[in-house]
N, C-alpha and C positions, 0 to 999 in steps of 0.2 A: 503493499500499498505506500509506502514512503517514497520507492521509487516512482511510482504512477502520480505524487502528489508535485514533486520534482519535476518530472516532465513535463505535466501541466503548468507550471511554473514559467518555467523557461517558452513553452510554448505561448503564453500570455504575454512574455516580456520581448517575444520574438515579432509578434506582431504589433505591440506598442512601438518599439524602435522603429520598425519598419513604415508604421502610419506616420509618425515623427519623420523621418527620412524623406518619404512622397512629399509631405507637407514643405518642406525646406526647400527641395528640389522645384516644386513648383512654384515658390517664393522666389527663388533666383533667377528663374523662366521669366518671371512676369517683371522683375528687375529689369533681365534685359531686355526684353521686348520696349521697355520704356525708354531704356536707354537707346538702344536703337532708332527707335522713334524720334530722340530730343535731338541723335547727333544728325540723321539723315530727313527729319521732317515729312512733310507732303512731300507727295512728286508735283506739285505747284509750284513747292518753296522757291523762291528767286527768278521763278518762271513771269517772263514779260507777256502780257496780255493785252491787245485793244478790244475795246468793248466799241462797238458803234452802235449809238442810237439813233436807226433811222429816222432822216426830216426831218422838222424841227422848224421852229417859228412862222414864216410866211409859209412854208411848205408842209400842210398838216398830215402829209400823206393820205394814206384811205381812210375816211369819214363816214361812218355807219349811215342809216335812214334817220338814225335820233340822233344823229351829231356828235357821236364818240369820234373824238380823234386820233387816228395811228400812232401819231408823233408823242403825244402826251404819255399812252401806255410803253412805248417804248421805251423813253427814259425811265420811266419808273421801275420796268423789270430791270432794263441794265443799271441802274444804280443797288438794284437788290443782289443783281448778280455779283456786281466790284465789292458788296461787303462779305460776302461769304468766300471771293476768290482772295482777298486783303486780309480775312481772318486765316488763312492759311499759308501768308507771307506771300502771295503772287503780288507782282506790281502791276498795277493796273494803269492803259493810259484810255481816257474817257475821248473820243472827239466832239465830244460836247456833252457838258453836266448842266445846263439850264435850257428851257423852253426857248431855243435861239435860233436860228441857224448862222451856218459859221461864214456868209456870203450875202450879195445881195442879189443874188440871183442864184439859182439853181446849180449852174456851170461853175460860178465862183464855190459854192458850198460843196460840191464834189471834188473839186478842186483841192480845197484845204483838207479835207480826210483822204482822199489818197496822199497830200505830203505830210501828214500827221504819221500814218500808217508807215510810208518811206524812211521817215525819220524817227523808229520809235524803236528799232532793233528787235520787234516783236516776235514772240516765238510762235504765236497763233494771233487770229483777227477773229472775231466773232460779231457779226452785223444782227441787230435785231429789228425785226420787222413784224408786221402782223397782214394778215392776207385779206382779200375783197374779191368775191366773184358777182357777176348779177344776178346769178341763182343763190337760192338763201339755205339749199340743201346739204352744201359743202360743210364739211367741218373738220380738225383737227391739224397738229403742229406738223411742221415740215422742212427739212436742214435741206439747203443747198450747197454746194459747191463746185467750185472750177473746174469744167472737163479738162483730163489728162494730169491732174493732180494728186498721185498717188495717196500724199500725205492727209490733203482735205478732204478727199474720200474718207479714210479712215477715222479722221476726227467729225467727220458729217454722221457717219454710223454710231460712234460712240455717243453724239449729242442724241442720236434720232433716238435710239435704242432705251435712251434713259425717260427719252420726252414721253416715249409710250410706257413706259414702265409708271411712271411719276402718275401720269394725265388722265391717260386713257389707252387702256391695254384694248379697245376695240378700234385704234386708231390703223389702220391699212397702210397708212402714209408712209413712200420709201424713199431714202435720199436720191436726189436728181444731181446729174450734172450738168450745166448750164457755161456758157459762151458770152454771156453777154452783158454781165452784169460787172460793172467797172469798178466794184468794190473789191472783189475778188482778185483783181485785176493789180490790183493796187501796190502788194508787195511780194517779197519771197516767202515767207512766212504762210505755213498752210490758214486757206483763210474758208469761214463760210457763213451761210446767210440762214437765219433760222425765222422763218415765219410762224408765229407763234401759236398762230386761230386765227379765225375767220372772222373779221365785224359784219359780215356778210350772213353770218347766223346766228338770229337772235338769242338762243341760248350759248353760245360759247362766246359772244358779245359779254352777255349777263358776266362770265366767267372771267374774262379778261379785265374787264370793270372793277373788280372782286380783290381786295389787296391781300386776301389770302392765297387766294391762287394765283395772282403774279408772285409769290411766295414761292408756291411750290415750281410755276415754270422756273425760276429763276435757280431752283435747286436744282432743278432736271437738267437744266446745264451745263448748273457747274459740277454735277456727276461725273456728265458724261467730259468734260474737259480734264478731271482728274484721271477716269479713265485713259484717258487720252496719253497723258502725261505718263501714266504708270507703265502704258506700254512702250515707252522711249527708251 
């Protein structure tokens, strides 16, 4: 009986010591993970990102039947995206930070946006817009990139995937290559235009005017940007 008692005691002690060892290993691993995060940070830390809030000032962009202006919502989403990116250590350059155009004419405005992008040394460029069709049935965010740009395509896909996951999994819109958008030709960095939804769709217009939904749009774009940088 004495031998059995000693065996059980050592067995209990063994399991106690094993539990302590596992606890210490987990604690060390957690500390290492936090140290790695502190050293290397987010994938976008120190990245340079240009955010272009489309239109502004004399140029309202698309205007819904109820009078909702695209340029105002573009800027709100852009500012929210800026906040998310800067919180992770990215350097953000805005083409505009107020409801004003960059020039007296559309040509002058676009010329100055292009100049900002060319002088930015940006890693990526994201231009925020809203869509509008004559018909009201169309809905859903969609991301465009410059035809022939492999990195632009990757960035567009990362953002589009997040837009669908975060905003509407019923959205079947896919990324699309274009070659007629000046903002995508402005610099050497991968560039995308994000059409965040349709002002011509009454339900989506209502969402786009909502501050909470604008946060979701900005968050989805931010997550897509992080995904892209994580692949680099």
